[in-house]
C-alpha positions as CSV (number, residue, x, y, z in Angstrom):
1,M,137.3,69.4,23.6
2,I,134.3,69.1,25.9
3,V,131.6,71.6,26.5
4,S,128.8,71.8,29.0
5,N,125.2,71.1,27.7
6,D,122.5,71.4,30.4
7,S,122.9,68.4,32.8
8,I,125.5,66.5,30.7
9,I,128.9,67.5,29.6
10,K,128.7,66.7,25.9
11,P,131.6,66.7,23.4
12,P,130.8,69.0,20.4
13,Y,130.0,67.7,17.0
14,D,127.4,68.4,14.2
15,I,125.0,65.9,12.7
16,T,125.6,66.1,9.0
17,N,123.8,64.4,6.1
18,I,126.8,62.2,5.7
19,I,126.5,61.0,9.3
20,L,122.8,60.5,9.0
21,N,123.1,58.5,5.8
22,L,126.0,56.4,7.2
23,I,124.1,55.5,10.3
24,T,121.1,54.5,8.2
25,E,123.2,52.3,6.0
26,I,125.1,50.8,8.9
27,S,121.9,50.0,10.8
28,Q,120.5,48.2,7.8
29,K,123.7,46.2,7.3
30,I,123.8,45.2,10.9
31,G,120.3,43.9,10.5
32,A,121.3,42.0,7.4
33,V,124.3,40.5,9.2
34,N,122.2,39.3,12.1
35,A,119.5,37.9,9.7
36,H,122.1,35.8,7.9
37,H,123.7,34.7,11.2
38,L,127.0,36.2,10.0
39,N,127.2,37.7,13.5
40,R,128.2,34.2,14.6
41,P,131.4,33.5,12.7
42,S,133.1,30.2,12.8
43,P,136.0,29.8,15.3
44,E,138.5,30.0,12.4
45,L,136.9,33.1,11.0
46,R,136.9,34.7,14.4
47,K,140.5,34.0,14.8
48,R,141.4,35.4,11.3
49,N,139.4,38.6,12.1
50,R,141.0,39.0,15.5
51,V,144.4,38.7,13.8
52,K,143.4,41.4,11.2
53,T,142.2,43.7,14.0
54,I,145.4,43.3,16.0
55,K,147.7,43.7,12.9
56,A,145.9,46.8,11.7
57,S,145.7,48.6,15.0
58,L,149.4,47.9,15.8
59,E,150.6,48.5,12.2
60,I,149.2,52.1,12.4
61,E,151.7,52.5,15.3
62,G,154.6,51.1,13.3
63,N,154.5,47.4,14.2
64,T,156.1,45.2,11.5
65,L,154.8,41.7,12.2
66,S,152.7,39.9,9.6
67,E,149.4,38.2,9.9
68,D,151.2,34.8,9.8
69,Q,153.5,35.9,12.6
70,I,150.7,37.1,14.8
71,T,148.8,33.9,14.1
72,A,151.9,31.9,15.2
73,I,152.1,33.9,18.4
74,I,148.4,33.1,19.1
75,D,149.2,29.4,18.5
76,N,152.1,29.7,21.0
77,K,154.8,29.2,18.3
78,K,158.2,30.8,18.3
79,V,158.4,34.0,16.2
80,I,161.5,35.8,15.1
81,G,161.1,39.6,15.0
82,P,161.8,42.9,16.8
83,K,161.3,42.3,20.6
84,E,159.1,45.3,21.1
85,D,156.9,44.3,18.1
86,I,156.4,40.8,19.6
87,V,155.6,42.2,23.1
88,E,153.0,44.6,21.5
89,V,151.3,41.7,19.8
90,I,151.4,39.5,22.9
91,N,149.8,42.3,24.9
92,A,147.2,43.0,22.3
93,I,146.2,39.4,22.1
94,D,145.8,39.4,25.9
95,V,143.6,42.5,25.9
96,Y,141.4,41.5,23.0
97,D,140.9,38.1,24.5
98,K,139.7,39.8,27.7
99,I,137.8,42.7,25.9
100,S,134.3,41.5,27.1
101,Q,135.5,41.8,30.7
102,F,136.1,45.6,30.5
103,N,133.5,48.2,31.5
104,P,133.4,51.0,28.8
105,S,132.4,53.6,31.4
106,S,134.9,52.7,34.1
107,I,138.1,54.6,34.6
108,K,139.5,51.6,36.5
109,S,138.7,49.3,33.6
110,F,140.2,51.9,31.2
111,L,143.5,52.0,33.1
112,K,143.6,48.2,33.5
113,A,143.3,47.8,29.7
114,H,146.1,50.3,29.1
115,K,148.3,48.4,31.7
116,L,147.8,45.1,29.8
117,L,148.2,46.7,26.4
118,M,151.4,48.6,27.2
119,K,153.0,46.2,29.8
120,G,156.8,46.1,29.2
121,L,156.6,48.9,26.7
122,V,156.4,52.0,28.8
123,E,157.1,53.1,32.4
124,K,154.1,52.8,34.7
125,P,151.5,51.4,32.2
126,G,148.0,51.8,33.4
127,N,148.7,55.3,34.8
128,F,147.7,58.7,33.3
129,R,150.7,60.7,32.1
130,S,152.2,63.2,34.6
131,K,153.8,65.4,31.9
132,S,152.5,67.9,29.4
133,V,152.7,66.7,25.8
134,G,152.4,68.1,22.3
135,I,151.9,66.2,19.0
136,V,154.6,67.3,16.5
137,K,154.0,67.0,12.8
138,G,157.1,67.9,10.8
139,K,158.7,70.9,12.5
140,E,155.4,72.2,14.0
141,V,153.4,71.3,17.0
142,S,150.0,70.3,15.6
143,H,148.2,69.6,18.9
144,V,148.8,70.4,22.5
145,A,147.1,67.9,24.8
146,P,145.3,69.1,28.0
147,P,147.6,69.4,31.1
148,P,148.0,66.2,33.2
149,Q,146.1,67.5,36.3
150,H,142.9,67.6,34.2
151,L,143.1,64.1,32.9
152,P,141.0,62.2,35.5
153,A,138.2,64.7,35.2
154,L,138.3,64.8,31.4
155,I,138.1,61.0,31.1
156,N,135.3,60.9,33.7
157,D,133.4,63.5,31.6
158,I,133.5,61.4,28.4
159,F,132.5,58.3,30.3
160,E,129.7,60.2,31.9
161,Y,128.6,61.3,28.4
162,Y,128.7,57.6,27.4
163,R,126.5,56.6,30.3
164,K,123.9,59.4,30.2
165,S,123.7,60.7,26.6
166,N,120.8,59.5,24.4
167,D,123.1,59.8,21.3
168,P,123.2,56.7,19.1
169,V,125.9,54.3,20.2
170,L,127.5,54.5,16.7
171,I,128.1,58.2,17.3
172,K,129.1,57.9,20.9
173,S,131.7,55.3,20.1
174,C,133.3,57.6,17.5
175,V,133.1,60.6,19.8
176,I,134.8,58.8,22.6
177,H,137.5,57.4,20.2
178,Y,138.2,61.0,19.1
179,E,138.2,62.4,22.7
180,I,140.7,59.8,23.8
181,E,143.0,60.8,20.9
182,F,142.4,64.5,21.8
183,I,142.9,64.2,25.5
184,H,145.9,62.0,25.0
185,P,145.7,60.6,28.6
186,F,148.9,58.4,28.3
187,M,152.4,59.0,27.3
188,D,152.0,56.3,24.7
189,G,149.3,53.9,23.5
190,N,146.5,56.5,23.0
191,G,145.7,55.6,19.5
192,R,145.4,51.9,20.1
193,M,143.4,52.6,23.3
194,G,141.0,54.8,21.3
195,R,140.4,52.1,18.8
196,L,140.1,49.4,21.5
197,W,137.6,51.4,23.5
198,Q,135.4,52.1,20.4
199,T,135.3,48.4,19.7
200,L,134.3,47.7,23.3
201,I,131.5,50.3,23.2
202,L,130.2,49.0,19.9
203,M,130.2,45.3,20.9
204,K,128.3,46.0,24.1
205,E,125.4,47.1,21.8
206,Y,126.2,45.0,18.7
207,P,128.1,41.8,19.6
208,L,129.2,41.4,16.0
209,F,131.7,44.2,16.4
210,E,133.9,41.9,18.6
211,F,134.9,40.2,15.4
212,L,134.5,43.0,12.8
213,P,138.0,44.2,11.9
214,F,137.1,47.7,10.8
215,E,140.6,48.8,12.0
216,T,141.8,47.2,8.7
217,I,140.0,49.9,6.8
218,I,141.4,52.6,9.1
219,K,144.9,51.2,8.3
220,E,144.3,51.2,4.6
221,R,143.3,54.9,4.9
222,Q,145.8,55.9,7.5
223,H,146.5,59.3,6.0
224,E,142.7,60.1,5.9
225,Y,142.5,58.9,9.6
226,Y,145.1,61.4,10.7
227,S,143.7,64.1,8.4
228,A,140.2,63.6,10.0
229,L,141.8,64.0,13.4
230,E,143.6,67.2,12.4
231,K,140.4,68.7,10.8
232,S,138.4,67.9,13.9
233,D,141.1,69.5,16.1
234,K,141.1,72.7,14.0
235,E,137.3,72.9,14.0
236,G,137.0,72.2,17.7
237,K,134.5,69.4,17.2
238,S,134.7,65.7,16.1
239,T,132.4,65.9,13.1
240,R,135.0,65.0,10.4
241,F,136.3,62.2,12.5
242,I,132.9,60.7,13.1
243,E,132.2,60.8,9.3
244,F,135.5,59.0,8.6
245,I,135.1,56.2,11.2
246,L,131.5,55.6,10.3
247,A,132.5,55.2,6.6
248,A,135.2,52.7,7.7
249,I,132.6,50.7,9.7
250,N,130.2,50.8,6.8
251,E,132.8,49.4,4.4
252,S,133.8,46.7,6.9
253,L,130.1,45.6,7.0
254,D,130.1,45.5,3.2
255,D,133.1,43.1,3.3
256,L,131.3,40.9,5.9
257,L,128.1,40.7,3.8
258,K,130.1,39.6,0.7
259,L,130.7,36.4,2.6
260,Q,127.0,35.5,2.3
261,N,127.3,35.8,-1.5
262,Q,130.4,33.6,-1.5
263,L,128.5,30.7,0.2
264,N,127.0,29.6,-3.0
265,T,127.8,25.9,-3.2
266,S,127.0,22.9,-1.0
267,E,130.7,22.5,-0.2
268,D,131.0,26.2,0.9
269,R,127.9,26.1,3.1
270,M,128.8,22.8,4.7
271,K,132.3,24.0,5.5
272,Y,131.0,27.2,7.0
273,F,128.3,25.3,9.0
274,I,130.9,22.8,10.5
275,E,133.4,25.6,11.3
276,S,130.6,27.6,13.0
277,G,131.0,25.3,16.0
278,A,127.7,23.5,15.7
279,T,127.4,20.6,18.1
280,G,124.9,17.9,18.9
281,S,122.1,16.6,16.8
282,F,120.4,19.0,14.3
283,T,117.7,18.9,11.7
284,R,117.2,20.4,8.2
285,K,115.3,23.2,9.9
286,D,118.2,24.0,12.1
287,Y,120.5,24.1,9.1
288,M,118.2,26.5,7.3
289,N,118.2,28.8,10.3
290,I,121.9,29.4,9.4
291,F,121.3,29.8,5.7
292,K,117.9,31.6,5.6
293,D,118.0,32.3,1.8
294,I,118.1,28.7,0.6
295,S,115.2,26.5,-0.2
296,T,114.3,23.2,1.5
297,A,115.4,21.3,-1.6
298,T,118.8,23.1,-1.5
299,A,119.2,22.3,2.2
300,S,118.4,18.7,1.5
301,R,121.1,18.6,-1.2
302,D,123.6,20.2,1.1
303,L,122.9,17.6,3.9
304,R,123.1,14.8,1.4
305,Y,126.4,16.1,0.2
306,G,127.6,16.2,3.9
307,V,126.6,12.6,4.4
308,E,128.2,11.4,1.1
309,Q,131.5,13.2,2.0
310,G,131.6,11.6,5.4
311,L,131.1,14.9,7.2
312,L,127.7,14.1,8.6
313,K,126.0,11.1,10.1
314,K,122.3,10.7,9.3
315,E,119.9,9.3,11.8
316,G,116.1,8.6,11.5
317,D,113.9,9.0,8.4
318,K,111.5,11.5,6.9
319,R,110.2,14.0,9.6
320,K,112.4,12.4,12.2
321,T,115.6,12.7,10.3
322,S,118.5,14.4,12.1
323,Y,122.2,14.8,11.5
324,Q,125.4,14.8,13.5
325,I,128.7,16.2,12.6
326,I,131.4,13.6,12.5
327,L,134.0,15.2,14.7
328,S,136.9,13.0,13.6
329,R,136.9,14.7,10.2
């Protein structure tokens, strides 16, 4: 539901203490993630997190494929499973691989993403629905979506809100996620589009969100997810939904920060450093820029371990010492 507010059409919601506290916590954790360079995950970790994102978002919609099966599809391996589930995964992989190319305030981009996401799954993917729809829960209609003739204007309004509002991006992303669910612009794929578009909006401001699988928390709390949607519908504002999604993001950042505490041995840190995709010659100082909490003595021990294990090649001496990753390992 969208209401007019001066020069901008602004979706209604309240700023609660819960929202304020969550934004503060999330902002602090984003700072900690950036400080520890955890916003630059290794290629392997990026891949695992992408798999988790795709699995969670599609599992909410009933997809049955496992993480191993999704990984196999990414690796171009044959997978046995329901045809529709496999198509859903192939489409999602394509969309998330191209996510940085989408414009979060463009209807054209929005429709293109839906076309890729729902290709081979619905008639006329990438087009707004042409029929009225209602969401049925049990034997009752729990939500009647706006009529189809209003869809272009409604989507334009929420994108205008994204472009012009001074609201924090964390809040705007939740609001737009909710509004996509509320407006229900497509016959199918609205939930996954809402989650995709929130990720897109967040990563434009905070790149780490491209690889933060907060959809996993949403899946784990799927009942609460739908409950927050229903409560927001009944109240005519997205407040409860914002609180829920921010809590999921906050928990996902906690999980990411736990990684820093797990890198407590030379072996762990060296493996993470090599998997991070570092190339070319580097120094002890460069190594410490990745692991900011370790001492120079610890960094030296790590690098010595890397050389002894045949992972690194040492060149020069004393202040001119540099290292190179042995790529054949």
